[in-house]
N, C-alpha and C positions, 0 to 999 in steps of 0.2 A: 548462578546460572547467567554466563555470558549475551548475549541479547545481537540479534540480525541487525544491521539501519535499514531503514526503506527511507528511500529520497520523498522528497517535499512535495505533496498534494499540492494542483490546481485548489483555486477558490471557486466555489460552490454558491447558486443562489444572492441573495442577500447579501452574502458575506466576501462577491468575488474581489473587491479593493483591496481589503486588509489581508486577502489569505494569499490574491495570487503578489502582495511585495514581501509576503515570506516565503515565497521561491525564489529569490534573489538573495534573499538574509544570508547572513554568516553570524554566527553567535559569538558570540565575546568568546566563550564558554567551546572550546575546540571540540567537544561531545565526544562518543563513541566513535572510532575508525574500523568498526569491524564491518565484514562484506552488506553491498546495496547491492537490494532484488527490482530495486523500483517500486515505483506505489503501484496504479491503478492504469486505464486507459485515459489519460487525462489528453494526449494527443489528438487523438481522434475522434472519440464523439461524445464531449465533455456536455455537461446542462448547460440549461438557455444560457446566463452570465459569467457560464466558464469558457463558455464561445470561445468571447469576444474579449479574452483575457489572452486565451493559448499560444497565437501565435507570438505576442509578446514576451512572455512567460518561460517556453522553449526555449526562442535566445538567449536569452539570461543567462539560463543555470545550464544549459547542457547537454536537457536529461530527456527528454521524450522527443526526440527526435530521428530521421530519418539514418544518424550515423551510427547505426550500430557496429557493423561493421567497421572495426579500424582502420582507420586511412580510404574507408574505400574500395578495399579489400574486397575480391571476388569470394564469394564461400566458397566454404571445404567442398570436398570430394560428397563428406557424409550428411551434408545440409538438410536440413528437413520443414517439413509446413505441421507443428504440431497439429493444428484445424485439418488437415488431411491424410495425420494418419499414414505418411508416403514411406515409412522405413520397411526393411527387407522385413520376413516372417522369425521372427525370435528377439526385436527390437521395437525400441521406443523411440518417439522423438524428445529431449528433455533440453533446457536450456542450459550452457556453461559461458563459460567467462572464457573468451576466444582471444581476447589481449593484452590478460599479464595485466588486465585493472581489477575493481573490486563490485564491478556490477555483471549478473547472470546478461548480454546483449547478443545471446546467439542462438542456435536451438543443431541439434546433431542425431541423429542413429544413434545408438550406444544398445547392446547386447540388457535383456530382460533379467534382474539378476535375482529378483524377488518374485514371490506372490503374495502380499500384502493387500487387499480391497480396500474399498474405503472405509474411510475410519478410524483404521490401522494407524497404532505407531510404526515412523519407519524413521530409519536411518536414510543419510545420504554419505557417499562414500569422499566423496569432494566438490568443491565446487566449478572444479573445470576437467572433472572425467565427467561428473554428473548424474555416475550411477545411480543407485539407489535401490530401495530392497519393496519395493511396489511389483504392482507385479503390470500387466500394461496396456495398463485402460487408467492408472493413477498413475502421479507425480506428490513427491515427498514436498509438498509445502509448510507454511508454519513453522522455518526452522530456528529453530532455536541451538547455541553450543552448550550441550554439558558438562557437567565435571569434570568429565576426559576429555572436553575439548572434539566431541565428536559433535555434527550437526544430527540432532534429532527432530522430528516433524509428526507430521499425521497426512497419511494418504488420500488425495481430495482425486476426483476424476475430472479427464480432462475436456471441457468443452466442445460442444458439435457445432456444428454448423457451418457459420467459417466468421472472419475479424470482422468482415462485416453487420454480418447478425447471427451473433453466435447463441447458444439452444444450451439449456441444460433441464434432464431428467428433474421429475417431479417440485417441488419449488427450491431447488437451486437457483443460483445467483451467476453468470459468468465474471470472473474479476477476470482481469489483462490487464495484464504491464507488458512495458518497453514496445510500445506497439505491435503484442500477441508476441512476444515473446516468451511470454511465459501465459497463460489461459488454463485455468480450473476451475471445478463449480465449487461454489461456496452458500456460507446459511448469511443471510443477512445477522444482523446481532445490532443492539438495543446501549447506544452511548449513554444512553441517563442509564440504562438498567446493569452494564458492564455483564450481560452475558452466558460472554465465550468459556469460562467454567473450566479452563486449562493455564496451568502453572506457567507463567512464565509472559501469559498475552492476554492482551485488552482487544478495544473495541474500537478501533480506528476508522476513518474515513478511506473510503477505495478512492483513491485520490482520481479527480475526472469525471467518475460515477458520481450518483447519484444514493450510494447507499454504504454503509458500513459494515469492515467484517474485522475477524478476526488473525488477530498479528501481532506478531511479537513485541515488548516492552522492551524499548529498546534503549532511554539515557533513564528512566525513569526520577525525573526532573516535578519538582514542588510546584502548585501555584505560585506563577508572576516568575517562577524563573526562568532564567534564555532558555530559547529552544531552536531549532533549525528543521528537524524531519518531525514529519508524523505522529508518530511514533515515540517519540524524545520524553514525551509528559506523561503523567501516570495514567494510569485508565481513566476517566472520569474526565480529564485535563483535553484543553484545544492545543494545537500549536500554533497563535496567533500571529499575525505582523505586528512585530513591537509597536507604532506608532497607534493601533488599533486599542491599544491597553493597557491605560493610567499606571503614570512612573513606570514602563518599560527601560530600562534604558541599552536594550540590545537592539539588532531589529527582529529580531522575534522571540516573545513569550510565552508561558502556561498560561491558560483560564480554565474557569470551569463550564462546561455544558448549566444548560440549566431549564426546570423545565416551564412549557409558558399554558399547561391546563392549571398550574397554581400560581397565575400569579408573576412566574416569572421573576424569582425572589432572586436576585445577585447581594446576599445581603456580606456583607463584610467588604466587598469592592465599590467603594463610591466614585461617580463618576463612569457609573457604567451602566447597561440596561440589557435587559434578556430578549434579546434579535434573535428572529427565526432565522434558524441555519440556510433552509433552504427558498427557494421563491415560492416552487411547488412542489410541496412534500408530499411522498409516498403516504399514505395512510400512517406505516407502524415509525414515520418522523413528522408529524402531522405538528408534534407539540414540542421538539424539540428545537431548543436557543442556546445562544453561549454569552455571557457575560463579555462584552466589548464595552469602548466608549460609543453613543450612536451617531452613525454614518451619515 
C-alpha cells in the first residue's frame, strides 16, 4: 500500500532545537515523492519552545507561511472557509491543490457526493477535485493509496469554532494543517502504545501542536535510517535532527521513543539518553521520551 507523505513537523518542548534543525534538512535518501498534505498547525500556535523557532523554520522550509495561494493570486470564486462552512446548500468546503503542486494549499466549495459519517471508510476522488464520499459534515482524512491507486481514508468531522479558537465535540482534538486549509476533529493517540489500530497508519506528532494523531505511514524507515518527514519512520520511531542521533550521517534520522516511567531505557543506543519529549506535557504524554544525545 502506497502512502501519503506529510511535511516536517515543528520542534516541541525540550527537543525544540533538535526538531527545528530537522525541518530544514534534506535526507540523502530522496524518500517518498507521494503527495504532501502538510502536517499540523505549527505556524500559528505551537507550544512553548516551538514558538521561539517557528519564524526561522518556516522561512527555511517554506512550509507553513501565508503563501498558500501560488504567486499571491486572489482566491477563486468558490473559495471558502472550512470553519465558517460558508458554501451554498448541498456543498461543503474542502482542501485541494490549487497550483499544480503536491500540497493541499487552498479551499473551495464542492458538491456533497456521499453520505459517509464520522468513522466510516471513505474515498477521495482526486487531490485537485477534492470531492469525497463523506457527507457535508465530514472530510475524508488519514488518506492512503490502496492497491488500485485509489485514495481511501476515514471520514472525520470538521472542527467548529474558529482558527483562533477551534472546538470539537466529546473528547476530540482539532488538528489543523497549513494555517487552517485542513481542519478535522481527531482522537489523540499514544506513540508508546501505537494504538491507532488501522493498517498503514501510525501514531505521529501533529506538527506544532502538543499531541499525536493517527497518520499514514510514509517511508517505513527503520531505526537510525535517514528521514525527512514526520511519518517517514516506522511507528514507534521519531524523525529527529541528525546531529541529535549518534552516528547519523544525514540531516535527519529515525530514533525510538522511550518510557520515562520505567527508567527511560535506550537499550542498544550508546551515547543517548531518554529525554522528555514535552516540557509541559498533558497527562497522556507525561512519560513520553525519545532517545537522543543529551542536549
